[in-house]
C-alpha positions in Angstrom: 29.9 -7.4 1.1 31.9 -9.9 -0.9 29.3 -12.7 -1.0 26.8 -10.4 -2.7 29.0 -10.2 -5.8 28.2 -13.9 -6.5 24.5 -13.3 -6.3 22.2 -11.8 -8.9 20.6 -8.4 -8.1 16.9 -8.5 -8.9 14.4 -5.7 -9.6 13.7 -3.5 -6.6 10.7 -1.5 -5.6 10.1 2.1 -4.5 12.1 1.7 -1.2 15.8 2.1 -0.4 16.3 -1.7 -0.3 18.2 -3.8 -2.7 17.4 -7.5 -3.4 19.7 -10.3 -4.4 18.6 -13.8 -5.5 20.5 -16.7 -3.9 19.5 -19.7 -6.0 21.5 -22.1 -3.9 19.4 -21.4 -0.8 16.2 -20.6 -2.6 16.4 -17.3 -0.8 16.4 -13.5 -1.2 19.0 -11.3 0.5 17.5 -8.0 1.4 20.1 -5.2 1.9 19.0 -1.9 3.6 21.7 0.7 4.1 19.0 3.2 5.0 15.9 2.8 7.3 17.3 -0.6 8.3 15.2 -0.8 11.5 12.0 -0.7 9.3 13.3 -2.6 6.3 15.0 -5.4 8.2 13.8 -5.7 11.8 10.2 -4.6 11.4 9.8 -6.4 8.1 10.8 -9.7 9.8 8.6 -9.0 12.8 5.5 -8.4 10.7 6.3 -11.5 8.6 6.5 -13.6 11.8 3.0 -12.4 12.7 1.7 -13.2 9.3 3.3 -16.7 9.4 2.0 -17.3 12.9 -1.5 -16.7 11.5 -1.0 -19.2 8.6 -0.5 -16.6 6.0 2.3 -17.3 3.4 5.1 -14.7 4.0 8.9 -14.9 3.7 10.5 -16.8 6.6 13.8 -15.4 8.0 16.7 -17.7 7.1 19.7 -15.7 8.4 20.5 -12.1 9.4 23.4 -9.8 10.0 22.0 -6.5 11.2 25.5 -4.9 11.6 26.1 -5.6 7.9 22.6 -4.3 6.9 21.0 -7.4 5.5 18.6 -10.3 6.1 18.2 -13.5 4.1 14.6 -14.5 3.6 12.7 -17.3 1.9 12.1 -16.7 -1.9 8.4 -16.7 -2.7 9.0 -17.0 -6.4 8.9 -14.5 -9.3 5.2 -14.4 -10.3 3.2 -11.6 -8.7 -0.6 -11.5 -8.8 -0.2 -8.5 -11.1 1.7 -10.7 -13.6 -0.9 -13.4 -13.2 -3.7 -10.9 -13.9 -1.9 -9.6 -17.0 -1.7 -13.1 -18.3 -5.2 -14.2 -17.4 -7.4 -11.1 -17.8 -10.5 -13.2 -18.2 -9.9 -14.7 -14.8 -9.5 -11.3 -13.0 -12.5 -11.7 -10.8 -11.5 -15.2 -9.7 -7.9 -14.1 -8.9 -9.0 -11.0 -7.0 -11.5 -13.1 -5.1 -8.6 -15.2 -3.9 -6.8 -12.0 -2.9 -9.9 -10.9 -0.9 -9.8 -14.2 1.0 -6.2 -13.6 2.0 -7.1 -10.0 3.0 -9.9 -11.5 5.2 -7.4 -13.7 6.9 -5.1 -10.8 7.5 -7.9 -8.7 9.0 -8.6 -11.4 11.5 -5.1 -11.2 13.0 -5.2 -10.3 16.7 -1.5 -10.2 17.4 -0.1 -6.8 18.2 3.3 -7.6 19.6 6.1 -10.0 18.6 9.8 -10.4 19.3 12.1 -9.5 16.4 15.4 -11.3 15.6 17.3 -9.1 18.1 14.9 -10.5 20.7 13.3 -7.1 21.2 9.6 -6.8 21.6 8.0 -5.0 18.6 4.5 -3.5 19.0 2.5 -2.5 15.9 1.6 1.2 15.8 -1.8 2.8 15.2 -2.8 4.1 11.8 -4.5 7.1 13.3 -5.7 10.3 11.7 -2.4 12.1 12.3 -0.5 9.4 10.3 -3.2 9.6 7.5 -3.0 13.4 7.5 0.9 13.4 7.3 0.8 10.9 4.4 -1.7 13.0 2.4 0.5 16.1 2.9 3.0 14.4 0.5 0.7 15.6 -2.2 1.4 19.2 -1.1 5.1 18.7 -0.5 6.0 17.1 -3.8 3.2 17.3 -6.5 1.8 20.8 -5.8 5.2 22.7 -6.1 5.8 21.1 -9.5 2.4 22.2 -10.9 1.5 25.5 -9.2 3.3 28.8 -8.7 4.7 29.5 -5.2 1.9 32.0 -4.4 -0.9 29.6 -5.6 0.8 26.6 -3.8 0.6 28.4 -0.4 -3.0 29.2 -0.8 -3.9 25.8 -2.2 -2.0 23.9 0.6 -3.8 25.9 3.3 -7.2 25.0 1.9 -6.3 21.5 1.0 -5.0 20.6 4.5 -8.1 22.1 6.1 -10.3 19.8 3.8 -8.2 16.7 4.6 -8.6 17.3 8.3 -12.3 17.6 7.9 -12.5 14.4 5.8 -10.7 12.5 8.5 -13.3 13.5 11.1 -15.9 11.8 8.8 -14.4 8.3 9.1 -16.7 5.9 11.0 -14.7 2.7 11.7 -12.3 2.4 14.6 -8.6 1.6 14.2 -8.8 -2.0 15.3 -7.8 -4.0 12.2 -4.4 -5.3 11.0 -3.6 -3.1 7.9 -0.8 -4.1 5.5 -0.9 -0.6 4.0 0.4 -1.7 0.6 -2.0 -4.5 -0.2 -1.9 -4.3 -3.9 -1.3 -6.8 -6.7 2.4 -6.3 -7.0 2.9 -7.2 -3.3 1.0 -10.5 -3.6 2.9 -13.5 -4.9 1.5 -16.5 -6.8 3.4 -19.6 -5.4 2.1 -23.1 -6.0 -1.4 -21.8 -6.5 -1.3 -20.0 -3.1 -1.0 -16.3 -2.5 1.9 -15.0 -0.5 2.3 -11.6 1.0 5.5 -9.4 0.8 6.5 -5.8 1.5 4.6 -5.8 4.8 7.0 -3.6 6.9 4.6 -0.7 7.0 1.8 -2.6 8.7 -0.3 -0.7 11.3 -3.5 -1.2 13.2 -6.1 0.9 11.4 -9.4 1.2 9.5 -10.9 -2.0 8.0 -11.5 -0.3 4.6 -7.9 0.7 3.9 -6.4 -2.4 2.4 -9.6 -3.1 0.4 -9.2 0.4 -1.2 -5.6 -0.4 -1.9 -6.5 -3.6 -3.8 -9.6 -2.4 -5.7 -8.3 1.0 -6.6 -4.7 -0.2 -7.3 -3.0 2.3 -9.6 -0.8 -0.4 -11.1 -3.6 -2.5 -12.6 -6.5 -0.8 -14.3 -9.9 -2.4 -13.7 -13.4 -1.6 -14.9 -16.0 -0.1 -12.7 -18.0 -3.4 -13.1 -15.0 -5.5 -11.8 -14.3 -3.0 -8.9 -18.0 -3.3 -7.8 -18.0 -7.1 -8.1 -14.9 -7.4 -5.9 -16.2 -4.9 -3.4 -19.5 -6.8 -3.2 -17.7 -10.0 -2.7 -15.9 -8.5 0.3 -19.2 -7.4 1.8 -20.7 -10.8 1.1 -18.1 -12.6 3.3 -18.1 -9.8 5.9 -21.8 -9.7 6.9 -21.3 -7.7 10.1 -20.3 -4.6 8.1 -22.6 -1.5 8.3 -22.7 -0.9 4.5 -23.3 2.8 4.4 -20.6 3.6 7.0 -18.1 1.3 5.4 -18.6 2.6 1.9 -18.0 6.2 3.2 -14.7 5.1 4.8 -13.7 3.1 1.7 -14.2 6.2 -0.5 -12.4 8.6 1.8 -9.4 6.3 2.3 -9.2 5.6 -1.4 -9.1 9.3 -2.3 -6.5 10.0 0.5 -4.4 7.1 -0.5 -4.4 8.1 -4.2 -3.5 11.7 -3.4 -0.7 10.4 -1.2 0.4 8.1 -4.1 0.5 11.1 -6.5 2.9 12.8 -4.1 5.0 9.7 -3.6 5.4 9.1 -7.3 6.4 12.7 -7.9 8.9 12.3 -5.1 10.3 9.1 -6.6 10.7 10.9 -10.0 12.2 14.1 -8.6 14.3 13.0 -5.6 15.3 9.4 -6.7 15.2 9.8 -10.5 12.7 6.9 -10.7 10.8 8.5 -13.5 8.8 5.3 -14.5 6.4 6.1 -11.7 5.2 9.3 -13.4 3.2 7.2 -15.9 1.0 5.9 -13.1 -0.1 9.4 -11.9 -2.9 9.9 -14.4 -4.7 6.7 -13.2 -4.3 7.8 -9.6 -6.0 11.0 -10.6 -8.7 9.0 -12.3 -9.3 7.1 -9.1 -9.5 10.4 -7.0 -12.0 11.8 -9.5 -14.1 8.6 -9.6 -14.3 8.1 -5.9 -14.8 11.8 -5.1 -17.8 11.8 -7.5 -19.5 9.0 -5.4 -19.8 10.9 -2.1 -21.1 14.4 -1.2 -18.4 14.5 1.6 -15.9 15.5 -1.1 -17.8 18.4 -2.6 -15.4 21.1 -1.3 -12.3 19.1 -2.0 -13.5 18.4 -5.5 -14.0 22.1 -6.2 -10.6 22.9 -4.8 -8.9 20.3 -7.0 -10.9 21.3 -10.1 -9.9 24.9 -9.6 -6.2 24.1 -9.3 -5.8 21.0 -11.4 -8.7 21.2 -13.9 -7.4 18.7 -16.5 -7.3 15.9 -13.9 -10.8 16.1 -12.4 -13.7 15.3 -14.6 
């Protein structure tokens, strides 16, 4: 596309998309030559739902689906991650603001919206099968790199059995709008307001999932004290939560998410040559170990992981 040559390509993410900054229009051109239904159509549909519910998200400015791009509003260059790095002493205040945005997102009742092709898009369910398939990424990408073929087969059989069992222990229904990548690199700081990007994977799922994404974010290391403070603040503004049941779900979803992340980061390194993600794997392991130690429901999984990956589990 000729016009892209005049635009500056900007840093991308873990997806197949490319991003170009159009200073003239204060916009970002998103190009997706692969998975364009999700990365263009669904992304815009979810953004429309967020905007409808008074959440700052990129507005669609123009589109050309046949040429694989959309043009969206530019929410600036400063992520909440960058803000936290600059203002470490204000981490709790910044994360509190992020929790308030999460709270707004979790109140969204819309489940359908028309995309820019005038087709009705319905948000899917983040059910146990989806969670199970995601966690299997650990088996598919990380395990073969660390264990022999014979050990991998045995481990994967036992691991999958444990994951299925853990999923039966979840308490909360799938009735909440879940961003699925609600972490500090997907939250933007614009004019002292928090904007939300990268929302194309949103599903209707468990209330604890996005909170686990934020608090146990592998990109930004936080102390146990800060994690607990942010978690307690969420509980404080969500008084109807049954604390024991919610904590159980939060811990299970954090462990499953971080195991999935370990698999994804290994895939990015091996398949896509994005080796920078490997350096985040040790902290993902740390989060698995930390959350698994909090709840007896993980006793069998912990033993299994310790037997096969002893240096990662404390």
